C-alpha positions as CSV (number, residue, x, y, z in Angstrom):
1,X,-32.3,-1.3,-11.6
2,X,-29.4,-3.8,-11.1
3,X,-26.7,-1.4,-12.2
4,X,-28.2,1.2,-9.9
5,X,-28.0,-1.2,-6.9
6,X,-24.4,-2.2,-7.7
7,X,-23.1,1.3,-8.0
8,X,-25.3,3.9,-6.2
9,X,-26.3,1.4,-3.6
10,X,-22.7,0.7,-2.6
11,X,-21.9,4.4,-2.5
12,X,-24.9,5.0,-0.2
13,X,-23.9,2.2,2.2
14,X,-20.3,3.5,2.4
15,X,-21.5,7.0,3.0
16,X,-23.6,5.7,5.9
17,X,-20.4,4.5,7.5
18,X,-21.1,0.8,7.1
19,X,-17.7,-1.1,6.9
20,X,-16.5,-1.8,3.4
21,X,-16.7,-5.6,3.7
22,X,-20.3,-5.6,4.8
23,X,-21.3,-2.9,2.3
24,X,-19.9,-5.1,-0.5
25,X,-21.6,-8.2,0.8
26,X,-25.0,-6.6,1.2
27,X,-24.9,-4.8,-2.2
28,X,-23.7,-7.9,-3.9
29,X,-26.4,-10.1,-2.3
30,X,-29.2,-7.8,-3.2
31,X,-27.8,-7.4,-6.7
32,X,-27.6,-11.2,-7.1
33,X,-31.2,-11.7,-6.1
34,X,-32.3,-9.0,-8.5
35,X,-30.2,-10.6,-11.2
36,X,-31.8,-14.0,-10.8
37,X,-35.2,-12.3,-10.8
38,X,-36.4,-13.5,-7.4
39,X,-36.1,-11.2,-4.4
40,X,-37.3,-14.0,-2.1
41,X,-34.8,-16.6,-3.3
42,X,-32.9,-16.7,0.0
43,X,-32.1,-20.4,-0.5
44,X,-30.0,-19.3,-3.5
45,X,-27.8,-17.2,-1.2
46,X,-25.7,-20.2,-0.3
47,X,-23.7,-18.9,-3.2
48,X,-22.5,-16.0,-1.1
49,X,-20.4,-18.0,1.4
50,X,-19.4,-20.4,-1.4
51,X,-18.0,-17.6,-3.6
52,X,-16.4,-15.8,-0.7
53,X,-14.6,-18.9,0.6
54,X,-13.6,-19.9,-2.9
55,X,-11.9,-16.5,-3.5
56,X,-9.6,-17.1,-0.5
57,X,-8.4,-20.5,-1.7
58,X,-5.2,-19.1,-3.2
59,X,-1.7,-20.0,-1.9
60,X,-0.4,-16.5,-2.7
61,X,-2.9,-14.9,-0.3
62,X,-1.1,-16.7,2.6
63,X,1.7,-14.2,2.1
64,X,-0.4,-11.3,3.3
65,X,-0.7,-12.3,7.0
66,X,2.9,-13.4,7.0
67,X,4.1,-9.9,5.7
68,X,1.8,-8.3,8.3
69,X,3.3,-10.4,11.1
70,X,6.8,-9.6,9.9
71,X,6.0,-5.8,10.1
72,X,4.5,-6.1,13.5
73,X,7.4,-8.0,14.9
74,X,9.7,-5.3,13.5
75,X,7.5,-2.6,15.1
76,X,7.4,-4.5,18.4
77,X,11.1,-4.2,19.0
78,X,13.7,-1.4,18.6
79,X,14.2,-2.3,14.9
80,X,12.1,0.7,13.8
81,X,14.2,3.0,16.0
82,X,17.4,1.6,14.6
83,X,16.2,2.1,11.0
84,X,15.2,5.7,11.7
85,X,18.5,6.3,13.4
86,X,20.4,4.9,10.5
87,X,18.3,7.0,8.0
88,X,19.0,10.1,10.1
89,X,22.8,9.3,9.9
90,X,22.6,8.9,6.1
91,X,20.6,12.0,5.2
92,X,20.1,14.0,8.4
93,X,22.9,16.5,7.4
94,X,20.7,17.8,4.6
95,X,18.6,21.0,5.3
96,X,15.5,19.7,7.1
97,X,17.4,16.6,8.2
98,X,14.7,14.8,10.1
99,X,12.3,15.3,7.3
100,X,14.7,13.6,4.9
101,X,15.3,10.9,7.5
102,X,11.5,10.4,7.8
103,X,11.3,9.7,4.1
104,X,14.4,7.6,3.8
105,X,13.4,5.5,6.8
106,X,10.0,4.8,5.0
107,X,12.0,3.4,2.1
108,X,14.0,1.2,4.4
109,X,11.0,0.0,6.3
110,X,9.1,-0.6,3.1
111,X,11.4,-3.6,2.5
112,X,9.8,-5.3,5.5
113,X,6.2,-4.1,5.9
114,X,4.5,-4.0,2.5
115,X,1.7,-1.7,3.7
116,X,1.4,2.0,4.2
117,X,-0.6,1.6,7.4
118,X,2.2,-0.4,9.0
119,X,4.6,2.3,8.1
120,X,2.4,5.1,9.4
121,X,1.3,3.3,12.5
122,X,4.7,2.0,13.6
123,X,7.5,4.1,12.2
124,X,5.4,7.2,11.9
125,X,5.0,7.4,15.7
126,X,8.7,7.6,16.2
127,X,9.2,10.0,13.3
128,X,6.6,12.5,14.4
129,X,7.8,12.5,18.0
130,X,11.4,13.1,16.9
131,X,10.5,15.9,14.5
132,X,8.2,17.8,16.8
133,X,10.8,17.5,19.6
134,X,13.4,19.2,17.4
135,X,11.2,22.2,16.4
136,X,9.3,21.0,13.4
137,X,5.6,21.9,13.3
138,X,3.2,19.0,14.0
139,X,1.4,19.6,10.8
140,X,4.5,19.4,8.7
141,X,5.8,16.3,10.6
142,X,2.5,14.5,10.1
143,X,2.3,15.5,6.4
144,X,5.8,14.2,5.6
145,X,5.0,11.0,7.5
146,X,1.7,10.5,5.6
147,X,3.2,11.2,2.2
148,X,6.3,9.0,2.8
149,X,4.1,6.0,4.0
150,X,2.9,5.6,0.3
151,X,6.4,4.3,-0.5
152,X,5.7,1.1,1.6
153,X,3.2,-0.5,-0.9
154,X,5.3,0.5,-3.9
155,X,8.8,-0.7,-2.9
156,X,8.9,-4.5,-2.4
157,X,7.4,-6.4,-0.7
158,X,3.9,-5.1,-1.3
159,X,0.6,-6.5,0.0
160,X,-1.5,-4.6,-2.7
161,X,0.8,-6.0,-5.4
162,X,0.2,-9.5,-4.0
163,X,-3.5,-8.8,-4.4
164,X,-3.1,-7.6,-7.9
165,X,-1.1,-10.7,-8.8
166,X,-3.9,-12.8,-7.3
167,X,-6.6,-11.3,-9.5
168,X,-4.5,-10.8,-12.7
169,X,-2.1,-13.7,-12.8
170,X,0.9,-11.3,-13.3
171,X,4.1,-12.7,-11.6
172,X,4.3,-11.3,-8.1
173,X,8.1,-11.4,-8.4
174,X,8.0,-9.1,-11.4
175,X,5.5,-6.8,-9.7
176,X,7.8,-6.5,-6.7
177,X,10.8,-5.7,-8.9
178,X,8.6,-3.3,-10.9
179,X,8.1,-1.2,-7.7
180,X,11.9,-0.8,-7.0
181,X,12.6,2.1,-9.3
182,X,9.3,4.0,-8.7
183,X,9.8,3.6,-5.0
184,X,13.3,5.1,-5.2
185,X,12.0,7.9,-7.5
186,X,9.2,8.7,-5.1
187,X,11.7,8.9,-2.2
188,X,13.8,11.4,-4.1
189,X,11.0,13.7,-5.2
190,X,9.6,13.8,-1.6
191,X,13.1,14.7,-0.3
192,X,13.2,17.5,-2.9
193,X,9.9,18.8,-1.5
194,X,11.3,18.7,2.1
195,X,14.4,20.5,0.9
196,X,12.4,23.5,-0.4
197,X,10.3,23.6,2.8
198,X,13.5,23.5,4.9
199,X,15.1,26.3,3.0
200,X,11.9,28.4,3.3
201,X,11.3,27.8,7.0
202,X,14.9,27.4,8.2
203,X,14.6,23.9,9.5
204,X,17.7,22.5,11.2
205,X,20.1,19.9,10.0
206,X,22.3,17.3,11.7
207,X,26.1,17.3,11.7
208,X,27.7,15.4,8.9
209,X,28.5,11.9,10.4
210,X,32.0,10.8,11.0
211,X,33.0,7.3,9.8
212,X,32.7,5.9,13.3
213,X,29.3,7.4,13.8
214,X,28.1,6.0,10.5
215,X,29.6,2.6,11.2
216,X,27.9,2.3,14.6
217,X,24.6,3.3,13.2
218,X,25.0,0.9,10.3
219,X,25.9,-2.0,12.7
220,X,22.6,-1.5,14.6
221,X,20.5,-1.5,11.4
222,X,22.3,-4.1,9.3
223,X,20.2,-7.1,10.3
224,X,16.8,-5.5,9.4
225,X,18.3,-4.0,6.3
226,X,19.1,-7.5,5.1
227,X,15.4,-8.4,5.0
228,X,14.5,-7.0,1.5
229,X,17.9,-8.3,0.1
230,X,17.0,-11.8,1.2
231,X,13.5,-11.6,-0.1
232,X,14.3,-10.1,-3.5
233,X,17.3,-12.3,-4.0
234,X,15.3,-15.4,-3.1
235,X,12.4,-14.6,-5.4
236,X,14.5,-13.4,-8.3
237,X,16.7,-16.5,-8.2
238,X,13.7,-18.8,-7.9
239,X,14.9,-20.2,-4.5
240,X,11.4,-19.6,-3.0
241,X,8.0,-18.2,-3.9
242,X,6.5,-14.9,-2.7
243,X,4.6,-16.8,0.0
244,X,7.7,-18.7,1.1
245,X,9.5,-15.3,1.1
246,X,6.8,-13.9,3.5
247,X,7.3,-16.8,5.8
248,X,11.0,-16.4,5.8
249,X,10.6,-12.6,6.5
250,X,8.3,-13.4,9.5
251,X,10.7,-16.0,10.9
252,X,13.7,-13.7,10.3
253,X,12.0,-10.8,12.1
254,X,11.1,-13.2,15.0
255,X,14.7,-14.5,15.3
256,X,16.2,-10.9,15.2
257,X,13.7,-9.6,17.8
258,X,13.9,-12.6,20.2
259,X,17.5,-13.9,20.0
260,X,19.6,-11.0,18.8
261,X,18.0,-7.8,20.1
262,X,16.3,-9.8,22.9
263,X,13.4,-7.4,23.2
264,X,10.4,-9.6,22.5
265,X,8.5,-10.6,25.6
266,X,6.0,-13.4,25.6
267,X,3.2,-11.0,26.4
268,X,4.1,-8.7,23.5
269,X,4.4,-11.7,21.1
270,X,0.9,-12.9,22.0
271,X,-0.4,-9.4,21.4
272,X,1.3,-9.2,18.0
273,X,-0.3,-12.5,17.0
274,X,-3.7,-11.2,18.1
275,X,-3.2,-8.0,16.1
276,X,-2.0,-9.9,13.1
277,X,-5.1,-12.2,13.3
278,X,-7.4,-9.2,13.5
279,X,-5.8,-7.4,10.6
280,X,-5.8,-10.6,8.5
281,X,-9.5,-11.2,9.3
282,X,-10.3,-7.7,8.2
283,X,-8.4,-8.0,4.9
284,X,-9.9,-11.5,4.3
285,X,-13.4,-10.2,4.8
286,X,-12.9,-7.3,2.4
287,X,-11.1,-9.5,-0.1
288,X,-13.8,-12.2,-0.1
289,X,-16.7,-9.7,-0.1
290,X,-15.1,-7.8,-3.0
291,X,-14.6,-11.0,-4.9
292,X,-18.3,-11.9,-4.5
293,X,-19.3,-8.3,-5.5
294,X,-17.0,-8.5,-8.5
295,X,-18.5,-11.8,-9.5
296,X,-22.0,-10.4,-9.4
297,X,-20.8,-7.3,-11.3
298,X,-19.4,-9.5,-14.0
299,X,-22.6,-11.7,-14.1
300,X,-24.7,-8.5,-14.5
301,X,-22.7,-7.6,-17.6
302,X,-21.8,-4.2,-16.2
303,X,-18.0,-4.9,-16.4
304,X,-18.3,-5.6,-20.2
305,X,-20.4,-2.5,-20.7
306,X,-17.9,-0.4,-18.8
307,X,-14.9,-1.9,-20.7
308,X,-16.7,-1.2,-24.1
309,X,-17.6,2.3,-22.9
310,X,-13.9,3.1,-22.2
311,X,-12.8,1.6,-25.5
312,X,-15.5,3.6,-27.2
313,X,-13.9,6.8,-25.9
314,X,-10.4,6.0,-27.0
315,X,-8.2,3.2,-28.3
316,X,-5.0,5.3,-27.7
317,X,-3.0,3.6,-24.9
318,X,-1.7,6.9,-23.5
319,X,-5.1,8.5,-23.3
320,X,-6.5,5.2,-21.9
321,X,-3.9,5.3,-19.0
322,X,-4.8,8.9,-18.3
323,X,-8.5,7.9,-17.9
324,X,-7.4,5.0,-15.7
325,X,-5.4,7.3,-13.5
326,X,-8.3,9.7,-13.0
327,X,-10.6,6.7,-12.3
328,X,-8.4,5.1,-9.7
329,X,-7.5,8.4,-8.1
330,X,-11.2,9.0,-7.5
331,X,-11.9,5.3,-6.4
332,X,-9.0,5.5,-4.0
333,X,-10.6,8.4,-2.2
334,X,-13.6,6.3,-1.3
335,X,-12.8,2.6,-1.5
336,X,-10.3,0.5,0.5
337,X,-7.4,-0.4,-1.8
338,X,-7.7,-4.2,-1.4
339,X,-11.4,-4.0,-2.4
340,X,-10.6,-1.7,-5.3
341,X,-8.0,-4.1,-6.7
342,X,-10.2,-7.1,-6.3
343,X,-13.2,-5.5,-8.0
344,X,-11.7,-3.3,-10.6
345,X,-8.4,-5.0,-11.3
346,X,-9.8,-7.6,-13.7
347,X,-12.4,-5.1,-15.1
348,X,-9.8,-2.5,-16.2
349,X,-7.1,-5.0,-17.1
350,X,-9.2,-6.6,-19.9
351,X,-9.4,-3.4,-22.1
352,X,-5.8,-2.6,-21.2
353,X,-4.7,-5.9,-22.6
354,X,-6.7,-5.3,-25.8
355,X,-4.8,-2.1,-26.3
356,X,-1.4,-3.9,-25.9
357,X,-0.6,-2.4,-22.4
358,X,1.9,-4.4,-20.4
359,X,-0.1,-5.8,-17.4
360,X,3.0,-5.4,-15.1
361,X,3.1,-1.7,-15.9
362,X,-0.7,-1.4,-15.5
363,X,-0.6,-3.1,-12.1
364,X,2.1,-0.9,-10.6
365,X,0.4,2.3,-11.9
366,X,-3.0,1.1,-10.5
367,X,-1.5,0.3,-7.1
368,X,0.2,3.7,-6.9
369,X,-3.0,5.5,-7.7
370,X,-4.8,3.7,-4.9
371,X,-2.0,4.5,-2.5
372,X,-2.4,8.2,-3.2
373,X,-6.0,7.6,-2.1
374,X,-4.7,6.7,1.4
375,X,-3.7,10.3,2.0
376,X,-6.8,12.0,0.4
377,X,-10.1,12.7,2.0
378,X,-12.7,11.7,2.9
379,X,-11.6,8.1,3.8
380,X,-7.8,8.2,3.6
381,X,-6.9,5.9,6.5
382,X,-3.3,7.2,6.8
383,X,-4.6,10.7,7.3
384,X,-6.6,9.6,10.3
385,X,-3.6,7.6,11.8
386,X,-1.1,10.4,11.4
387,X,-3.5,13.1,12.6
388,X,-4.0,11.1,15.7
389,X,-0.3,10.7,16.3
390,X,0.5,14.4,15.7
391,X,-2.5,15.4,17.9
392,X,-4.0,17.6,15.2
393,X,-7.6,17.7,13.8
394,X,-8.4,16.1,10.5
395,X,-8.9,19.4,8.6
396,X,-5.4,20.6,9.6
397,X,-4.1,17.3,8.5
398,X,-5.7,17.6,5.1
399,X,-4.4,21.1,4.6
400,X,-0.9,20.1,5.6
401,X,-0.8,17.0,3.3
402,X,-2.2,18.7,0.2
403,X,1.1,20.2,-1.1
404,X,2.7,16.8,-0.9
405,X,0.2,15.5,-3.5
406,X,2.2,17.5,-6.0
407,X,5.3,15.3,-6.0
408,X,3.1,12.2,-5.7
409,X,1.1,13.1,-8.8
410,X,4.2,14.2,-10.6
411,X,5.7,10.7,-10.0
412,X,2.5,9.1,-11.2
413,X,2.6,11.1,-14.4
414,X,6.2,10.1,-15.0
415,X,5.4,6.4,-14.4
416,X,2.3,6.7,-16.7
417,X,4.2,8.3,-19.7
418,X,7.5,6.3,-19.2
419,X,6.6,2.7,-18.7
420,X,10.3,1.8,-18.6
421,X,10.5,3.2,-15.1
422,X,8.5,0.2,-14.1
423,X,9.3,-2.5,-16.6
424,X,13.1,-2.0,-17.0
425,X,14.3,-3.8,-13.9
426,X,11.9,-6.8,-14.0
427,X,12.7,-7.4,-17.7
428,X,16.4,-7.1,-17.0
429,X,16.4,-9.6,-14.1
430,X,13.5,-11.9,-14.9
């Protein structure tokens, strides 16, 4: 009965359209009452707010609203346009130039935002408008934007990796560095995909930039481009923690927007603070509700049963990672990534450690799986955002994005079978 409530009950609530945070709270609360054997024991439910508030008492979690604020400050000025312009200067001369610029700009913006949604909502609007204006189909423009937005949570900094660090204890600095090579690799394979589309459909390209054009474009983008350099150098050298790095990123974005580009009005700044508070509250609710749900799950014994079941199937690390990939690809289609990391991160990490799998490698692969879920139906939030921006319906968006799952899954397979893609740089520098 308890297992049924915690699994099928949650699926039913999510299918009914109840928000993830409330679905997790309700399922966890009912599961807890069943677990203690007294449906009427409402006085015991003081444990719900206690466990939820306790789960948020982590200094590392403070970095999440700060990274969100930094991204919104960047989006609130012309910084995103300057980054896209610089990306177009660098790779726009390739066949399908704006498609390549779309992807390369996502890599550049990833060094500031840390979330796929920030990329799709801010930079994506500029990219789709530019591509459709220059003769690219809205479906293709939206699909490239959606696929490239998955780079954001892989290349540092990354909000999902902060969450994994919180639940696993793995160094967030190592997780950030572990995403550098996969992020660059993902950028390259997506650009190869755009190249083949461009050759097949005859998409245009930009003129090869002259040194003066390149320099002028670079000058406009140099300040925002310094953001990931400052963050990674500071974390790697031990000058500041990931949370302090997030605060520095937000302060740096504010200084650039207000005093250098002089584009930040007081009204816009207040709106950015409101939006940041709203997004932070949403993430906080999901995180705390997922932590309570995960606690009830562990208390019920289901996590141990599940771990034993997986280890009963195989003790081969490679086969185990294949099972993990399939599991998280499915989970990512239905459950919000923060909730999935909070609930299933500790559950799946335990048997992984028993098999001698590097937790750093496991964490990056897990996050990438869940990011693919952002562009897969039925609940892929990035699909809804980009479909709205391109003014196409959801079904068209799904059809357009489906081919881009091939390079994403190909990159995932490479990461799964060659752990050094993830672990090489962190082991070298840290």
